[in-house]
C-alpha positions in Angstrom: 0.0 0.0 0.0 1.0 3.6 -0.4 0.9 6.2 2.4 -2.0 8.0 0.7 -4.1 4.8 0.7 -3.7 4.3 4.5 -6.4 6.0 6.7 -6.6 6.2 10.5 -9.3 3.8 11.7 -9.1 1.6 8.6 -8.8 -2.2 9.1 -5.8 -3.6 7.1 -4.2 -7.0 6.6 -0.5 -7.1 7.5 2.4 -9.4 7.8 5.5 -9.2 9.9 8.9 -10.4 8.8 10.1 -11.0 12.4 7.6 -11.0 15.3 4.6 -12.8 13.9 4.7 -15.9 11.8 1.2 -15.6 10.2 -0.7 -12.7 8.6 -2.9 -10.7 10.8 -5.4 -7.8 10.7 -5.2 -4.5 12.6 -6.7 -1.1 12.9 -4.6 1.9 11.9 -4.0 4.1 14.9 -1.2 6.4 13.6 0.5 7.0 10.3 4.3 7.7 10.1 6.4 8.5 7.1 7.0 4.9 5.9 4.9 2.9 8.3 1.7 2.7 10.4 1.0 1.8 14.0 -1.6 -1.0 14.1 -3.7 -2.2 16.9 -3.9 -5.9 16.2 -7.5 -7.0 15.9 -7.4 -10.5 14.4 -4.5 -13.0 14.4 -3.6 -16.7 14.1 -3.8 -18.5 17.5 -0.2 -19.7 17.1 0.9 -16.1 17.4 -1.1 -15.4 20.6 2.0 -15.2 22.9 3.8 -12.8 20.5 0.7 -10.6 20.2 0.5 -10.4 24.0 4.2 -9.5 24.3 3.6 -6.7 21.8 0.6 -5.4 23.8 -1.6 -5.9 20.7 0.2 -3.1 18.8 2.8 -3.1 16.1 4.4 -0.7 13.6 4.4 -2.1 10.1 6.0 -0.7 6.9 3.4 0.2 4.2 4.8 -2.4 1.8 3.5 -5.1 4.2 0.0 -3.7 4.4 -3.0 -4.8 2.3 -6.5 -3.3 2.1 -9.3 -5.5 3.6 -12.8 -5.9 2.2 -14.3 -7.3 5.3 -12.6 -7.6 8.7 -12.3 -11.0 10.3 -13.8 -11.7 13.7 -11.3 -13.3 16.0 -11.9 -15.2 19.2 -8.4 -14.0 20.2 -9.3 -10.4 20.1 -9.4 -9.0 23.6 -12.3 -6.8 24.6 -12.1 -4.1 27.2 -15.8 -4.4 27.6 -15.8 -8.0 29.0 -16.8 -7.8 32.6 -17.3 -10.9 34.8 -19.6 -10.5 37.8 -19.9 -13.1 40.5 -22.0 -13.1 43.6 -20.4 -13.9 46.9 -22.6 -15.8 49.3 -22.0 -14.2 52.7 -23.8 -17.0 54.5 -21.6 -19.7 53.1 -18.4 -17.8 53.8 -19.3 -17.2 57.4 -20.2 -20.8 58.2 -17.3 -23.1 59.0 
């Protein structure tokens, strides 16, 4: 892709020559002179440890980016909106 084709907020497909072994998708957060900062949104489960180490962000050169027609939904995509609520039973914890 060329710099003019990359827009902030766009979902793109990317590949990394070093950190990730498989192609992934990400949302463009910032555009630099020759690269873009991506927030990784969808990736191969085999790359889960590497994505976690990268804090779900990566800078990729424009030549390794490709436009995406429809973004993938990934079970590996963390959501900041996931909240788990559990009820604590006071009666059970007080009885011994």
